[in-house]
VODO-70849 format. One line per field, with one value per residue: residue number from 1; residue in one letter; x, y negated, z of N, C-alpha, C, O, CB in turn. Coordinates in Angstrom, 2 decimals, decimal comma. Atoms other than C-alpha are relative to their C-alpha. Glycine has a CB too. Layout:
# residues N
nr c(NUM|...) .
rest c(a|...) .
n_east c(X|...) .
n_north c(Y|...) .
n_up c(Z|...) .
ca_east c(X|...) .
ca_north c(Y|...) .
ca_up c(Z|...) .
c_east c(X|...) .
c_north c(Y|...) .
c_up c(Z|...) .
o_east c(X|...) .
o_north c(Y|...) .
o_up c(Z|...) .
cb_east c(X|...) .
cb_north c(Y|...) .
cb_up c(Z|...) .
# end
This chain:
# residues 81
nr c(1|2|3|4|5|6|7|8|9|10|11|12|13|14|15|16|17|18|19|20|21|22|23|24|25|26|27|28|29|30|31|32|33|34|35|36|37|38|39|40|41|42|43|44|45|46|47|48|49|50|51|52|53|54|55|56|57|58|59|60|61|62|63|64|65|66|67|68|69|70|71|72|73|74|75|76|77|78|79|80|81) .
rest c(m|a|a|a|g|l|g|v|l|a|l|i|g|i|l|f|q|v|q|r|l|s|e|v|q|s|d|l|e|a|q|g|s|q|n|a|q|l|e|s|q|i|a|s|l|q|e|f|a|d|l|q|a|e|l|t|s|k|e|a|l|l|g|e|i|f|v|n|e|v|s|w|s|s|a|l|l|t|s|p|g) .
n_east c(0,76|1,19|-0,43|-0,29|1,31|0,57|-0,80|0,41|1,34|-0,16|-0,59|1,06|0,92|-0,66|-0,04|1,37|0,29|-0,80|0,65|1,27|-0,35|-0,40|1,23|0,74|-0,73|0,25|1,37|0,00|-0,62|0,95|1,10|-0,54|-0,05|1,38|0,43|-0,63|0,71|1,31|-0,21|-0,28|1,27|0,80|-0,57|0,33|1,44|0,33|0,44|1,43|0,67|-0,05|0,97|1,33|0,24|0,19|1,31|1,00|-0,03|0,58|1,43|0,60|-0,02|1,06|1,27|0,17|0,19|1,31|1,07|1,08|0,12|1,30|-0,07|0,97|0,59|1,05|1,07|0,74|0,74|1,13|0,88|1,31|0,18) .
n_north c(1,18|-0,01|0,29|1,43|0,66|-0,20|0,82|1,40|0,12|-0,05|1,28|1,01|-0,26|0,44|1,46|0,47|-0,20|0,97|1,30|-0,04|0,05|1,38|0,80|-0,35|0,59|1,43|0,19|-0,28|1,15|1,11|-0,29|0,18|1,44|0,46|-0,51|0,81|1,28|-0,23|-0,26|1,30|0,71|-0,67|0,36|1,40|0,09|-0,85|0,88|0,25|-1,25|-0,08|0,98|-0,53|-1,07|0,65|0,64|-1,06|-0,50|1,01|0,06|-1,17|0,27|0,97|-0,71|-0,79|0,90|0,65|-0,95|0,10|1,42|0,59|1,31|0,79|1,03|-0,65|-0,41|1,18|0,55|-0,88|-0,26|0,66|0,94) .
n_up c(0,31|-0,84|-1,37|-0,05|-0,01|-1,32|-0,91|0,20|-0,60|-1,45|-0,39|0,11|-1,12|-1,24|0,02|-0,25|-1,41|-0,75|0,21|-0,75|-1,41|-0,26|-0,04|-1,22|-1,13|0,06|-0,47|-1,43|-0,67|0,09|-0,93|-1,35|-0,23|-0,19|-1,30|-1,03|-0,03|-0,60|-1,43|-0,60|-0,08|-1,04|-1,29|-0,29|-0,28|-1,14|-1,09|0,14|-0,34|-1,46|-0,51|0,27|-0,97|-1,31|0,05|-0,08|-1,37|-0,89|0,28|-0,65|-1,44|-0,26|0,12|-1,21|-1,14|0,05|0,33|-0,99|-0,33|0,26|0,62|-0,74|0,85|0,79|-0,93|-0,44|1,14|0,37|-1,15|0,15|-1,10) .
ca_east c(153,30|150,17|152,11|153,28|149,68|148,52|151,38|150,36|146,73|147,80|149,94|147,04|144,78|147,31|147,73|143,97|143,68|146,49|144,76|141,43|143,07|144,61|141,18|139,58|142,33|141,84|138,09|138,71|141,00|138,42|135,69|137,91|138,41|134,67|134,01|136,49|134,72|131,34|132,64|133,95|130,55|128,83|131,21|130,52|126,75|126,91|126,48|123,00|122,03|123,14|121,08|118,05|118,39|118,71|115,60|113,60|114,68|113,73|110,36|109,63|110,63|108,31|105,51|106,06|106,22|102,96|100,96|98,92|99,07|95,79|95,44|93,78|93,31|91,34|89,40|88,44|87,39|85,09|83,58|79,90|80,45) .
ca_north c(-94,23|-93,21|-93,32|-96,85|-97,87|-96,37|-98,13|-101,47|-100,88|-99,97|-103,11|-105,24|-103,61|-104,28|-107,91|-108,35|-106,93|-109,18|-112,22|-111,20|-110,66|-114,13|-115,65|-113,79|-114,92|-118,51|-118,23|-116,77|-119,66|-122,20|-120,47|-120,43|-124,18|-124,76|-122,56|-124,58|-127,81|-126,37|-125,08|-128,57|-130,07|-127,50|-128,28|-132,01|-131,38|-128,96|-131,88|-132,50|-128,85|-128,94|-132,10|-130,47|-127,44|-129,69|-131,66|-128,46|-127,23|-130,51|-130,61|-127,09|-128,14|-131,15|-128,90|-126,66|-129,60|-131,16|-127,96|-128,43|-132,25|-134,13|-137,11|-139,54|-142,20|-139,77|-138,50|-142,02|-143,08|-140,09|-140,10|-141,02|-143,72) .
ca_up c(87,74|89,67|92,94|92,15|91,45|94,73|96,52|95,00|95,99|99,52|99,72|98,49|101,10|103,86|102,78|102,72|106,24|107,52|106,00|107,53|110,94|110,74|109,99|112,88|115,28|114,12|114,67|118,12|119,09|117,86|119,86|122,94|122,59|122,25|125,28|127,34|126,36|127,30|130,63|131,35|130,58|132,80|135,65|135,31|135,48|138,41|140,84|139,43|139,72|143,36|143,96|142,33|144,59|147,65|146,60|146,13|149,54|151,23|149,46|150,73|154,25|154,09|152,93|155,94|158,36|157,20|156,67|159,89|159,93|160,20|157,89|160,28|157,65|155,50|158,54|159,64|156,15|155,74|159,25|159,43|162,02) .
c_east c(-1,24|0,36|0,29|-1,30|-0,67|0,74|-0,38|-1,38|0,06|0,57|-1,02|-0,99|0,58|0,04|-1,37|-0,36|0,76|-0,64|-1,29|0,27|0,40|-1,23|-0,78|0,69|-0,21|-1,40|-0,08|0,60|-0,95|-1,16|0,46|0,07|-1,40|-0,53|0,58|-0,69|-1,37|0,10|0,30|-1,28|-0,88|0,50|-0,36|-1,47|-0,42|-0,52|-1,51|-0,82|-0,04|-1,01|-1,43|-0,36|-0,24|-1,38|-1,11|-0,10|-0,66|-1,50|-0,74|-0,07|-1,09|-1,37|-0,30|-0,30|-1,42|-1,16|-1,18|-0,24|-1,40|0,22|-1,08|-0,62|-1,12|-1,18|-0,83|-0,83|-1,22|-0,94|-1,29|-0,22|0,00) .
c_north c(-0,10|-0,33|-1,48|-0,79|0,11|-0,85|-1,47|-0,24|0,00|-1,32|-1,13|0,15|-0,49|-1,52|-0,60|0,11|-1,00|-1,39|-0,08|-0,10|-1,42|-0,91|0,25|-0,60|-1,51|-0,33|0,19|-1,17|-1,20|0,21|-0,17|-1,47|-0,56|0,47|-0,83|-1,35|0,15|0,27|-1,29|-0,81|0,59|-0,40|-1,44|-0,18|0,81|-0,83|-0,21|1,26|0,18|-0,97|0,47|1,09|-0,58|-0,66|1,04|0,55|-0,98|-0,16|1,17|-0,21|-1,00|0,66|0,83|-0,88|-0,54|0,96|-0,12|-1,44|-0,49|-1,38|-0,86|-1,08|0,59|0,39|-1,19|-0,58|0,84|0,26|-0,81|-1,09|-1,36) .
c_up c(0,88|1,44|0,17|0,05|1,35|1,04|-0,09|0,61|1,53|0,51|-0,06|1,16|1,31|0,06|0,26|1,47|0,87|-0,11|0,82|1,49|0,40|0,10|1,28|1,23|0,05|0,50|1,52|0,79|-0,02|0,97|1,43|0,37|0,25|1,35|1,14|0,12|0,68|1,49|0,75|0,16|1,10|1,38|0,37|0,34|1,22|1,18|-0,06|0,29|1,52|0,63|-0,21|1,00|1,39|0,07|0,16|1,42|0,97|-0,24|0,66|1,51|0,37|-0,09|1,23|1,21|0,03|-0,28|0,97|0,43|-0,36|-0,60|0,63|-0,87|-0,85|0,90|0,42|-1,13|-0,34|1,18|-0,13|1,05|-0,45) .
o_east c(-1,57|-0,38|-0,02|-1,40|-1,25|0,13|-0,47|-1,62|-0,64|0,12|-1,07|-1,42|-0,12|-0,23|-1,50|-0,95|0,22|-0,72|-1,56|-0,46|0,03|-1,29|-1,29|0,02|-0,35|-1,59|-0,78|0,07|-1,06|-1,61|-0,30|-0,22|-1,59|-1,21|-0,12|-0,89|-1,77|-0,73|-0,14|-1,49|-1,52|-0,30|-0,63|-1,83|-1,57|-1,38|-2,18|-1,93|-1,04|-1,70|-2,29|-1,49|-1,11|-2,06|-2,05|-1,19|-1,43|-2,26|-1,83|-1,06|-1,77|-2,26|-1,45|-1,11|-2,03|-2,27|-2,32|-0,90|-1,93|0,99|-2,23|-1,80|-2,16|-2,34|-2,05|-1,93|-2,20|-1,94|-1,28|-1,37|-0,15) .
o_north c(-1,19|-1,03|-2,06|-1,78|-0,86|-1,40|-2,16|-1,25|-0,76|-1,83|-1,98|-0,85|-1,10|-2,11|-1,61|-0,81|-1,50|-2,12|-1,09|-0,80|-1,90|-1,77|-0,68|-1,10|-2,08|-1,28|-0,56|-1,53|-1,90|-0,74|-0,67|-1,84|-1,38|-0,29|-1,12|-1,85|-0,69|-0,21|-1,47|-1,45|-0,14|-0,68|-1,75|-1,15|0,74|-0,37|-0,23|1,17|0,63|-0,61|0,27|1,15|-0,10|-0,55|0,83|0,79|-0,58|-0,38|1,01|0,15|-0,83|0,37|0,91|-0,52|-0,62|0,51|0,03|-1,68|-0,17|-2,18|-0,83|-1,40|-0,04|0,26|-1,07|-1,09|0,31|0,96|-1,93|-1,28|-2,28) .
o_up c(1,37|2,13|1,21|0,77|1,84|1,95|0,92|1,27|2,18|1,54|0,82|1,73|2,13|1,11|0,95|2,04|1,86|0,88|1,47|2,20|1,47|0,98|1,90|2,13|1,13|1,25|2,21|1,84|0,98|1,62|2,27|1,50|1,15|2,05|2,10|1,23|1,48|2,26|1,89|1,19|1,86|2,27|1,53|1,01|1,64|1,93|0,98|0,82|2,07|1,58|0,65|1,49|2,12|1,09|0,93|1,93|1,84|0,70|1,19|2,14|1,38|0,71|1,67|2,06|1,10|-0,58|0,53|1,45|-1,42|-0,05|0,22|-0,69|-1,03|0,51|0,52|-0,91|-0,87|1,01|-0,64|1,46|0,35) .
cb_east c(-0,39|-0,71|1,24|0,86|-0,90|0,05|1,49|-0,01|-0,91|0,91|1,19|-0,73|-0,32|1,43|0,55|-1,01|0,34|1,47|-0,31|-0,79|1,14|0,95|-0,87|-0,11|1,50|0,19|-0,96|0,77|1,32|-0,54|-0,53|1,38|0,65|-0,91|0,41|1,50|-0,17|-0,71|1,14|1,02|-0,74|0,05|1,53|0,37|-0,78|1,22|0,74|-0,31|0,71|1,41|0,20|-0,09|1,20|1,10|-0,19|0,32|1,44|0,70|-0,25|0,80|1,38|0,09|0,01|1,25|1,00|0,02|0,56|0,32|1,09|-0,87|-0,16|0,65|1,06|0,56|0,60|0,96|0,91|0,53|0,73|-1,13|1,01) .
cb_north c(-0,01|1,36|0,82|-0,43|0,58|1,48|0,18|-0,36|1,14|1,17|-0,32|0,12|1,49|0,59|-0,49|0,81|1,43|-0,03|-0,24|1,29|0,98|-0,50|0,32|1,53|0,32|-0,52|0,98|1,28|-0,36|-0,14|1,43|0,63|-0,70|0,52|1,47|-0,20|-0,56|1,15|1,01|-0,77|0,04|1,54|0,18|-0,87|0,47|0,81|-1,35|-0,50|1,21|-0,31|-1,35|0,53|0,99|-1,07|-0,77|1,14|0,26|-1,35|0,01|1,27|-0,52|-1,16|0,89|0,84|-1,16|-1,06|1,43|0,86|-0,84|-0,08|0,08|-0,62|-0,64|1,24|0,70|-1,06|-0,09|1,32|-0,36|1,03|0,15) .
cb_up c(-1,47|-0,07|0,37|-1,21|-1,07|0,40|-0,32|-1,51|-0,49|0,41|-0,89|-1,36|0,10|0,09|-1,34|-0,84|0,42|-0,52|-1,50|-0,32|0,31|-1,10|-1,22|0,15|-0,11|-1,44|-0,71|0,30|-0,68|-1,44|-0,22|0,11|-1,20|-1,14|0,17|-0,30|-1,42|-0,69|0,20|-0,84|-1,35|-0,17|-0,01|-1,18|-1,20|0,44|-0,07|-1,40|-0,67|0,51|-0,67|-1,43|0,03|0,25|-1,31|-0,97|0,44|-0,19|-1,51|-0,33|0,43|-0,99|-1,22|0,27|-0,05|-1,05|0,02|1,23|-0,73|1,31|-1,56|1,21|-0,90|-0,72|1,24|0,54|-1,20|-0,53|1,34|0,08|1,01) .
# end
C-alpha cells in the first residue's frame, strides 16, 4: 500500500513537471516571437542610426575645416574704424 502511495505521488510529481515544462516552452516561444518583432523594428530604424552617425561625422569635419577660419564679418563689425 505504501509503495502504491509513493508511486501515485511520483506520478503526480512527474505530471506536474511535464505541465511546468510545457508552460516554460510556451513562454519561450512567445518571447522568441516578441524578440523577432523587436529585431524587425530595430532593423527598420537602423537607417536613422546610420544617418545620425553620418551627420556627427560631417559636423566634426566642418569643425576641423573652420577651426582657423577668420570671421571677417565679425572682425569688421568690431574694428574701431
